[in-house]
C-alpha positions in Angstrom: -4.2 -4.4 -7.5 -6.2 -2.5 -5.0 -9.9 -2.1 -5.9 -12.6 0.0 -4.3 -16.2 0.4 -5.5 -17.5 3.9 -6.2 -20.6 5.6 -7.6 -20.3 8.3 -10.2 -22.0 11.4 -8.9 -21.2 13.8 -11.7 -19.2 14.0 -14.9 -17.8 17.1 -16.7 -15.0 17.7 -19.3 -13.9 14.1 -19.4 -13.7 13.7 -15.6 -15.9 11.8 -13.3 -16.5 12.7 -9.7 -16.7 9.6 -7.6 -18.1 8.8 -4.1 -16.1 5.8 -2.8 -18.2 3.2 -1.1 -16.2 1.9 1.9 -16.8 -1.8 2.2 -14.0 -2.9 4.5 -14.5 -2.2 8.2 -12.3 -0.1 10.4 -10.0 -2.2 12.5 -10.9 -0.2 15.6 -14.6 -0.7 15.9 -15.7 -2.6 12.7 -17.9 0.1 11.2 -17.8 0.9 7.5 -19.4 4.4 7.6 -18.5 7.0 10.2 -16.7 6.4 13.4 -18.2 4.2 16.1 -15.5 5.1 18.7 -16.8 8.3 20.3 -13.3 9.7 21.0 -12.1 9.2 17.5 -15.4 10.4 16.1 -15.0 13.7 17.9 -11.4 14.2 16.9 -11.7 13.1 13.3 -15.2 13.9 12.1 -16.2 11.6 9.3 -16.7 13.3 5.9 -17.1 11.5 2.6 -14.3 12.3 0.2 -15.1 12.9 -3.4 -12.5 11.9 -6.0 -12.2 13.4 -9.5 -10.6 11.1 -12.0 -10.3 10.9 -15.8 -13.4 9.1 -17.2 -11.9 6.9 -19.9 -14.8 4.4 -19.8 -17.5 7.0 -20.2 -19.3 6.1 -17.0 -22.7 7.8 -16.5 -24.0 9.4 -13.4 -25.3 6.8 -10.9 -23.3 3.9 -12.3 -21.2 1.7 -10.0 -17.6 1.5 -11.0 -14.4 0.1 -9.6 -11.5 2.4 -8.9 -8.3 0.3 -9.5 -4.8 1.3 -8.3 -1.6 -0.6 -8.7 0.0 -1.9 -5.5 3.3 -0.4 -6.7 2.0 3.1 -6.8 0.5 2.8 -3.3 3.8 1.5 -2.0 5.8 4.4 -3.5 3.3 6.9 -2.2 3.4 5.5 1.3 7.2 5.5 1.3 7.2 9.1 0.2 4.5 10.1 2.7 6.2 8.5 5.7 9.8 8.3 4.7 10.5 11.9 3.6 9.5 13.6 6.9 11.3 11.0 9.0 14.4 11.3 6.8 14.5 15.1 7.3 13.8 14.6 11.1 17.1 12.5 11.3 18.9 14.9 9.0 17.9 17.8 11.3 19.1 16.0 14.4 22.4 14.9 12.9 23.0 18.4 11.4 22.3 20.1 14.8 24.5 17.7 16.8 27.5 16.9 14.5 27.8 19.8 12.0 26.8 22.6 14.2 28.6 21.1 17.3 25.6 21.4 19.7 25.8 18.9 22.6 22.5 20.0 24.2 19.8 17.3 23.8 17.0 19.9 23.8 18.6 21.8 20.9 19.1 18.5 19.0 15.4 17.8 19.5 14.5 21.2 18.1 16.8 20.6 15.2 14.9 17.4 14.5 11.6 19.2 14.7 12.8 21.8 12.2 14.0 19.1 9.9 10.6 17.3 10.2 8.8 20.5 9.3 11.0 21.0 6.3 10.2 17.4 5.2 6.5 18.1 5.6 6.7 21.3 3.5 8.8 19.5 0.9 6.2 16.7 0.8 3.4 19.3 0.3 5.4 20.9 -2.6 6.0 17.5 -4.2 2.3 16.4 -3.9 1.1 19.7 -5.4 3.5 19.3 -8.4 2.5 15.6 -9.0 -1.2 15.9 -8.2 -2.3 15.0 -11.7 -0.3 11.8 -11.7 -3.2 10.1 -9.9 -5.2 10.5 -13.1 -2.8 8.3 -15.0 -2.2 5.8 -12.2 -5.8 5.1 -11.1 -8.2 3.4 -13.6 -11.9 3.2 -13.7 -13.5 -0.2 -14.5 -17.2 -0.8 -15.1 -19.0 -3.3 -12.9 -21.1 -5.8 -14.8 
């Protein structure tokens, strides 16, 4: 089980909006809030992400809660996130070289890029369709 602490910042219509408290430091610089490495801080500006999740425990605004997610769900999501675009990258390359009969490496590269982009768009479509699945997979637990 993966557990993260969060604070309930609002609740409405059976959902709670959470602000996740990051307690584990970044492996690059050791900071828990923001980015201490100036190059990464400029490229990826730090913004707190708010999560909306079904409030089955009736947590009130300002309460600390734990957000619990099964390891299995995270593993499947990671496999989909990384595996699908890479799979389509290889399918694009193989299709360009063997089925279209192109022997030019540059064209095979572009076939791989097109396959990768198809994988990204397909991933975006799948995540839009299954967006509400997170509500059933993640659970809120009160902290005593």
